[in-house]
KOLBALO-453247 format. One record per residue (C-alpha): y, x, z; residue in one letter. Coordinates in steps of 0.5 Angstrom, whole numbers, plus 2048, in hexadecimal, padded with zeros to 3 digits. Example, Ala and Ser with C-alpha at 12.3 -4.5 7.8 and 13.67 -1.06 7.14 Angstrom:
2
7F7819810A/7FE81B80ES/
// end
This chain:
167
7EC79C7B1M/7E87A17B6N/7E67A57B1N/7ED7A77AFI/7EF7A87B6V/7EA7AD7B7S/7EB7B17B1R/7F37B17B3S/7F17B37B9L/7ED7B97B7A/7F27BB7B2L/7F77BB7B7V/7F37BF7BBL/7F17C47B6F/7F97C57B4V/7FA7C67BBW/7F57CC7BCM/7F87CF7B6L/7FF7CF7B8I/7FE7D07C0I/7FC7D77C1P/7F67D87C5S/7F77D97CCA/7F67E07CFK/7EF7E17D2A/7F17E57D8D/7F77E77DDV/7FA7ED7DCE/7F77F47DET/7FC7F87E3G/8007F87E9W/8017F37EEY/8057F27F4I/8007EE7F9T/8067EC7FEG/80A7EE804I/8077ED80BS/80A7EF812Y/8077EF819E/80D7EC81CK/8127E781AP/8197EA817F/81E7EA81CI/8257EB81CT/8287F281EG/8217F481FT/81D7F981AK/8187F5817S/8117F9814V/80E7F680EF/8097F7809Y/8087F6801V/8017F77FEG/8017FA7F7V/7FA7FA7F3V/7F87FC7ECD/7F47F67E9A/7EF7F67E3K/7ED7EF7E0T/7E67ED7DDK/7E77EC7D6S/7E77E57D3G/7E77E27DAQ/7ED7DF7DCM/7F07E27E3G/7E97E57E4A/7EA7EC7E8L/7E57F27E6D/7E87F67EBS/7EE7F87EFT/7F07FF7F2S/7F68007F7P/7FC8047F4V/7FE80A7F8T/80480D7F4D/8098087F2A/8108077F4V/8118017F8V/8177FE7FAS/81A7F77FDA/8217F47FCV/8227EF802F/8287EA800L/82B7E5804K/8327E2801D/8367E8801Q/8327ED805A/82D7F2802K/8287F7805K/8247FC800D/81E7FF803V/81A804800I/812803802L/80D809804T/806809802H/802808809D/7FB807807Q/7F6804801N/7FC8017FDG/8007FE803E/807801803Y/80C800809M/8137FF80AG/8187FE810E/81E7F980FV/8247F7814L/8267F0812L/82D7EE815P/82D7E6814E/8287E1816S/8257DC810G/8217DD80AE/8227E3806W/81F7E47FFK/81B7EB7FEV/81A7EE7F7S/8157F37F7I/8137F87F2K/80E7FD7F1A/80F8027EBT/80C8097E8D/80D80C7E1D/8088077DEH/8088017E2H/80D7FC7E5E/80C7F57E9T/8107F17EDE/8107EB7F2L/8157E77F5S/8147E37FCT/8187E1802A/8177E3809V/81A7DF80FK/81F7E3814V/81F7E081BT/8257E1821E/8227E5827T/8207E182CE/8247E5831T/82B7E2831K/82A7DF838G/8277E583BS/82C7EA83DP/82F7E4841F/8297E3844L/8277EA846M/82E7EB849I/82D7E584DL/8267E784FL/8297EE851G/82F7EB855V/8297E6859A/8257EC85AT/82B7F085DV/82D7EA861A/8267EA864V/8257F1866V/82C7F1869I/82A7EB86DF/8237EE86FI/8277F5871L/82C7F1875K/8277ED879S/8237F387BK/8297F787DL/82B7F1881A/8257F1886R/
// end
């Protein structure tokens, strides 16, 4: 009985190897967007500066995902589209240095925005989608506090002047 099971298993494995195409030996060589980065969080109503990296990756032949080399892409057209509900902001980025592209965006609403980034030239095209969180400004109570401190300062100055004049 075990001999029949062994032969059946070998036959199934042999047929499977014939029917299923062989797996690709390595990942594709080409352009990749390394991600989006920013120094300060995205804040509503404030211009936010962000960066996108673009590299040209060469993979080692026959090794799954093994990189042979990467080099910065400096001549790409890089764009980003920020989407939230019905709001949409398009940004064209400029090359900053070593394959890093810089963009500025002013987002009007807080919450999570979907970002679609695209890098292209005449021969390449790559895309990356991610999300960024936009927060409200933390100065909602500041104008009231500033006015209150201003009034208090003026009151103290008037009090000091009156007490000096009364002497």
